[in-house]
N, CA and C atoms as an extended XYZ file, in Angstrom:
273
Properties=species:S:1:pos:R:3:atomname:S:1:resname:S:1:resid:I:1 pbc="F F F"
N       -12.412     -145.907       81.308 N   MET     1
C       -11.564     -144.914       80.694 CA  MET     1
C       -11.283     -145.342       79.252 C   MET     1
N       -11.298     -144.400       78.326 N   SER     2
C       -11.134     -144.727       76.916 CA  SER     2
C        -9.695     -145.150       76.605 C   SER     2
N        -9.541     -145.911       75.529 N   ASP     3
C        -8.208     -146.340       75.104 CA  ASP     3
C        -7.346     -145.148       74.712 C   ASP     3
N        -7.977     -144.146       74.065 N   ALA     4
C        -7.229     -142.956       73.647 CA  ALA     4
C        -6.689     -142.213       74.865 C   ALA     4
N        -7.514     -142.094       75.912 N   LEU     5
C        -7.073     -141.400       77.123 CA  LEU     5
C        -5.957     -142.185       77.805 C   LEU     5
N        -6.093     -143.502       77.879 N   ASN     6
C        -5.031     -144.320       78.459 CA  ASN     6
C        -3.739     -144.160       77.690 C   ASN     6
N        -3.829     -144.143       76.369 N   SER     7
C        -2.653     -143.985       75.523 CA  SER     7
C        -1.986     -142.632       75.769 C   SER     7
N        -2.800     -141.575       75.870 N   ALA     8
C        -2.262     -140.231       76.117 CA  ALA     8
C        -1.576     -140.169       77.477 C   ALA     8
N        -2.192     -140.811       78.473 N   ARG     9
C        -1.584     -140.801       79.808 CA  ARG     9
C        -0.290     -141.594       79.845 C   ARG     9
N        -0.179     -142.621       79.031 N   GLN    10
C         1.059     -143.381       78.974 CA  GLN    10
C         2.148     -142.569       78.288 C   GLN    10
N         1.780     -141.739       77.309 N   SER    11
C         2.767     -140.935       76.577 CA  SER    11
C         3.225     -139.734       77.385 C   SER    11
N         2.280     -139.039       78.008 N   VAL    12
C         2.606     -137.834       78.768 CA  VAL    12
C         1.981     -137.968       80.144 C   VAL    12
N         2.799     -138.009       81.173 N   TYR    13
C         2.302     -138.141       82.533 CA  TYR    13
C         2.939     -137.069       83.385 C   TYR    13
N         2.122     -136.177       83.893 N   ASN    14
C         2.606     -135.065       84.724 CA  ASN    14
C         3.718     -134.267       84.055 C   ASN    14
N         3.605     -134.091       82.733 N   GLY    15
C         4.580     -133.273       82.033 CA  GLY    15
C         5.855     -133.999       81.657 C   GLY    15
N         5.946     -135.297       81.924 N   TYR    16
C         7.135     -136.058       81.561 CA  TYR    16
C         6.832     -136.908       80.344 C   TYR    16
N         7.701     -136.864       79.358 N   PHE    17
C         7.524     -137.614       78.119 CA  PHE    17
C         8.385     -138.871       78.212 C   PHE    17
N         7.757     -140.004       78.017 N   HIS    18
C         8.449     -141.283       78.163 CA  HIS    18
C         9.046     -141.721       76.831 C   HIS    18
N        10.343     -141.804       76.745 N   GLU    19
C        11.050     -142.307       75.571 CA  GLU    19
C        11.970     -143.413       76.062 C   GLU    19
N        11.510     -144.650       75.962 N   GLY    20
C        12.310     -145.738       76.506 CA  GLY    20
C        12.446     -145.552       78.002 C   GLY    20
N        13.676     -145.470       78.486 N   ILE    21
C        13.882     -145.245       79.914 CA  ILE    21
C        14.228     -143.799       80.235 C   ILE    21
N        14.464     -142.987       79.194 N   LYS    22
C        14.754     -141.571       79.422 CA  LYS    22
C        13.446     -140.819       79.604 C   LYS    22
N        13.448     -139.871       80.527 N   MET    23
C        12.278     -139.013       80.731 CA  MET    23
C        12.753     -137.572       80.732 C   MET    23
N        12.145     -136.764       79.890 N   ALA    24
C        12.503     -135.348       79.807 CA  ALA    24
C        11.276     -134.512       80.144 C   ALA    24
N        11.454     -133.514       80.925 N   ARG    25
C        10.364     -132.617       81.299 CA  ARG    25
C        10.012     -131.751       80.094 C   ARG    25
N         8.735     -131.784       79.676 N   LEU    26
C         8.275     -130.941       78.569 CA  LEU    26
C         7.669     -129.663       79.121 C   LEU    26
N         7.941     -128.532       78.493 N   PRO    27
C         7.277     -127.293       78.911 CA  PRO    27
C         5.773     -127.411       78.663 C   PRO    27
N         4.997     -126.743       79.475 N   ARG    28
C         3.537     -126.763       79.355 CA  ARG    28
C         3.054     -125.325       79.263 C   ARG    28
N         2.096     -125.111       78.345 N   ILE    29
C         1.525     -123.773       78.190 CA  ILE    29
C         0.012     -123.918       78.059 C   ILE    29
N        -0.707     -122.998       78.668 N   ALA    30
C        -2.168     -122.983       78.578 CA  ALA    30
C        -2.597     -121.681       77.915 C   ALA    30
N        -3.504     -121.800       76.960 N   PHE    31
C        -4.086     -120.639       76.297 CA  PHE    31
C        -5.498     -120.473       76.822 C   PHE    31
N        -5.819     -119.290       77.324 N   VAL    32
C        -7.150     -118.985       77.842 CA  VAL    32
C        -7.738     -117.887       76.967 C   VAL    32
N        -8.936     -118.127       76.435 N   THR    33
C        -9.581     -117.146       75.570 CA  THR    33
C       -10.866     -116.648       76.205 C   THR    33
N       -11.336     -115.489       75.753 N   ILE    34
C       -12.595     -114.950       76.266 CA  ILE    34
C       -13.792     -115.651       75.637 C   ILE    34
N       -13.569     -116.429       74.587 N   GLY    35
C       -14.646     -117.157       73.909 CA  GLY    35
C       -14.612     -118.615       74.268 C   GLY    35
N       -14.648     -119.476       73.242 N   GLN    36
C       -14.607     -120.907       73.455 CA  GLN    36
C       -13.336     -121.488       72.851 C   GLN    36
N       -12.884     -122.563       73.436 N   ALA    37
C       -11.710     -123.280       72.948 CA  ALA    37
C       -12.185     -124.551       72.244 C   ALA    37
N       -11.427     -125.043       71.293 N   PRO    38
C       -10.128     -124.587       70.833 CA  PRO    38
C       -10.237     -123.429       69.850 C   PRO    38
N        -9.110     -122.755       69.652 N   ARG    39
C        -9.036     -121.643       68.703 CA  ARG    39
C        -8.041     -121.973       67.598 C   ARG    39
N        -8.496     -122.719       66.583 N   PRO    40
C        -7.590     -123.106       65.496 CA  PRO    40
C        -7.138     -121.926       64.631 C   PRO    40
N        -7.770     -120.773       64.809 N   ASP    41
C        -7.377     -119.587       64.050 CA  ASP    41
C        -6.255     -118.802       64.730 C   ASP    41
N        -5.954     -119.115       66.002 N   ILE    42
C        -4.945     -118.351       66.740 CA  ILE    42
C        -3.802     -119.221       67.260 C   ILE    42
N        -4.142     -120.289       67.976 N   VAL    43
C        -3.134     -121.081       68.681 CA  VAL    43
C        -2.077     -121.686       67.746 C   VAL    43
N        -2.432     -122.295       66.616 N   PRO    44
C        -1.380     -122.844       65.743 CA  PRO    44
C        -0.372     -121.788       65.285 C   PRO    44
N        -0.845     -120.577       65.043 N   GLN    45
C         0.077     -119.503       64.640 CA  GLN    45
C         1.056     -119.174       65.766 C   GLN    45
N         0.552     -119.160       67.000 N   LEU    46
C         1.432     -118.887       68.133 CA  LEU    46
C         2.433     -120.015       68.343 C   LEU    46
N         1.982     -121.254       68.160 N   LEU    47
C         2.863     -122.396       68.373 CA  LEU    47
C         3.985     -122.458       67.337 C   LEU    47
N         3.716     -121.975       66.127 N   ARG    48
C         4.752     -121.963       65.092 CA  ARG    48
C         5.921     -121.046       65.469 C   ARG    48
N         5.679     -120.106       66.371 N   GLN    49
C         6.732     -119.190       66.808 CA  GLN    49
C         7.679     -119.845       67.810 C   GLN    49
N         7.262     -120.951       68.391 N   LEU    50
C         8.079     -121.650       69.386 CA  LEU    50
C         8.945     -122.687       68.694 C   LEU    50
N        10.118     -122.880       69.192 N   ASP    51
C        11.045     -123.825       68.587 CA  ASP    51
C        11.303     -124.998       69.535 C   ASP    51
N        10.222     -125.533       70.112 N   THR    52
C        10.378     -126.648       71.035 CA  THR    52
C         9.073     -127.438       71.116 C   THR    52
N         9.159     -128.663       71.538 N   GLU    53
C         7.967     -129.477       71.757 CA  GLU    53
C         7.399     -129.111       73.116 C   GLU    53
N         6.090     -128.883       73.164 N   ILE    54
C         5.450     -128.488       74.420 CA  ILE    54
C         4.123     -129.209       74.576 C   ILE    54
N         3.612     -129.182       75.777 N   ILE    55
C         2.270     -129.669       76.075 CA  ILE    55
C         1.352     -128.456       76.030 C   ILE    55
N         0.292     -128.527       75.230 N   VAL    56
C        -0.615     -127.396       75.045 CA  VAL    56
C        -1.995     -127.740       75.578 C   VAL    56
N        -2.575     -126.816       76.305 N   GLU    57
C        -3.964     -126.936       76.755 CA  GLU    57
C        -4.673     -125.641       76.406 C   GLU    57
N        -5.945     -125.751       76.007 N   GLU    58
C        -6.745     -124.572       75.669 CA  GLU    58
C        -8.003     -124.554       76.530 C   GLU    58
N        -8.336     -123.375       77.026 N   PHE    59
C        -9.519     -123.177       77.842 CA  PHE    59
C       -10.230     -121.924       77.358 C   PHE    59
N       -11.546     -121.936       77.397 N   GLY    60
C       -12.320     -120.765       77.012 CA  GLY    60
C       -13.287     -120.376       78.118 C   GLY    60
N       -13.453     -119.080       78.328 N   ALA    61
C       -14.368     -118.595       79.360 CA  ALA    61
C       -15.810     -119.005       79.071 C   ALA    61
N       -16.128     -119.252       77.793 N   LEU    62
C       -17.495     -119.631       77.419 CA  LEU    62
C       -17.611     -121.117       77.056 C   LEU    62
N       -16.618     -121.920       77.404 N   ASP    63
C       -16.697     -123.355       77.127 CA  ASP    63
C       -17.941     -123.940       77.799 C   ASP    63
N       -18.646     -124.777       77.069 N   GLY    64
C       -19.835     -125.428       77.610 CA  GLY    64
C       -21.112     -124.618       77.447 C   GLY    64
N       -21.033     -123.425       76.884 N   ILE    65
C       -22.211     -122.587       76.678 CA  ILE    65
C       -22.539     -122.562       75.184 C   ILE    65
N       -23.758     -122.933       74.850 N   ALA    66
C       -24.204     -122.900       73.452 CA  ALA    66
C       -24.449     -121.448       73.036 C   ALA    66
N       -24.257     -121.124       71.750 N   PRO    67
C       -24.494     -119.749       71.298 CA  PRO    67
C       -25.886     -119.233       71.680 C   PRO    67
N       -26.902     -120.082       71.647 N   ALA    68
C       -28.258     -119.647       72.015 CA  ALA    68
C       -28.342     -119.289       73.500 C   ALA    68
N       -27.607     -119.997       74.341 N   GLU    69
C       -27.608     -119.712       75.785 CA  GLU    69
C       -26.901     -118.393       76.092 C   GLU    69
N       -25.904     -118.053       75.304 N   TYR    70
C       -25.127     -116.844       75.539 CA  TYR    70
C       -26.008     -115.607       75.498 C   TYR    70
N       -26.953     -115.572       74.563 N   ASP    71
C       -27.841     -114.409       74.445 CA  ASP    71
C       -28.670     -114.191       75.706 C   ASP    71
N       -28.886     -115.247       76.494 N   GLY    72
C       -29.690     -115.135       77.705 CA  GLY    72
C       -28.901     -114.795       78.950 C   GLY    72
N       -27.578     -114.683       78.859 N   LEU    73
C       -26.777     -114.349       80.037 CA  LEU    73
C       -27.014     -112.894       80.439 C   LEU    73
N       -27.077     -112.632       81.752 N   PRO    74
C       -27.304     -111.247       82.194 CA  PRO    74
C       -26.108     -110.359       81.865 C   PRO    74
N       -26.404     -109.098       81.606 N   GLN    75
C       -25.358     -108.129       81.296 CA  GLN    75
C       -25.483     -106.948       82.247 C   GLN    75
N       -24.366     -106.600       82.879 N   ALA    76
C       -24.365     -105.463       83.794 CA  ALA    76
C       -24.460     -104.171       83.002 C   ALA    76
N       -25.100     -103.126       83.549 N   PRO    77
C       -25.274     -101.866       82.825 CA  PRO    77
C       -23.953     -101.214       82.407 C   PRO    77
N       -22.892     -101.404       83.180 N   THR    78
C       -21.605     -100.771       82.864 CA  THR    78
C       -20.631     -101.757       82.214 C   THR    78
N       -21.117     -102.910       81.820 N   GLN    79
C       -20.255     -103.947       81.243 CA  GLN    79
C       -19.720     -103.542       79.869 C   GLN    79
N       -18.455     -103.804       79.651 N   ILE    80
C       -17.819     -103.544       78.362 CA  ILE    80
C       -18.126     -104.714       77.439 C   ILE    80
N       -18.434     -104.437       76.185 N   THR    81
C       -18.728     -105.480       75.214 CA  THR    81
C       -17.448     -106.000       74.588 C   THR    81
N       -17.277     -107.318       74.607 N   LEU    82
C       -16.147     -107.982       73.974 CA  LEU    82
C       -16.689     -108.888       72.878 C   LEU    82
N       -15.977     -109.002       71.774 N   HIS    83
C       -16.396     -109.856       70.666 CA  HIS    83
C       -15.422     -111.016       70.536 C   HIS    83
N       -15.979     -112.213       70.324 N   THR    84
C       -15.156     -113.409       70.212 CA  THR    84
C       -15.869     -114.425       69.332 C   THR    84
N       -15.299     -115.628       69.249 N   ARG    85
C       -15.885     -116.695       68.446 CA  ARG    85
C       -16.289     -117.857       69.328 C   ARG    85
N       -17.319     -118.567       68.894 N   PHE    86
C       -17.684     -119.829       69.522 CA  PHE    86
C       -16.883     -120.937       68.845 C   PHE    86
N       -16.846     -122.109       69.468 N   ALA    87
C       -16.065     -123.231       68.926 CA  ALA    87
C       -16.549     -123.632       67.521 C   ALA    87
N       -17.827     -123.376       67.213 N   ASN    88
C       -18.351     -123.749       65.895 CA  ASN    88
C       -18.045     -122.684       64.821 C   ASN    88
N       -17.329     -121.628       65.188 N   GLY    89
C       -16.932     -120.595       64.238 CA  GLY    89
C       -17.852     -119.394       64.204 C   GLY    89
N       -19.006     -119.478       64.897 N   GLU    90
C       -19.932     -118.329       64.943 CA  GLU    90
C       -19.359     -117.212       65.788 C   GLU    90
N       -19.774     -115.982       65.455 N   TYR    91
C       -19.365     -114.805       66.252 CA  TYR    91
C       -20.511     -114.367       67.128 C   TYR    91
């Protein structure tokens, strides 16, 4: 396990933030997009509207799919077309 991951797990474990001996439950929010995560063009703007420290996770329906692979995915005849961005900024 990487040092960075160990450090993150020591700081935040199951939603509890360790500050000395005090532990406070942090709110957790997940952003799910129809494209790929992360979305630096959307999520930071939404987070600025919140007035609290939270745990943020981002997930994308197309995570793990390269833009070239996307063109090869099957499309149903009645499927609605949605437009989104890939993690590299391509549309």
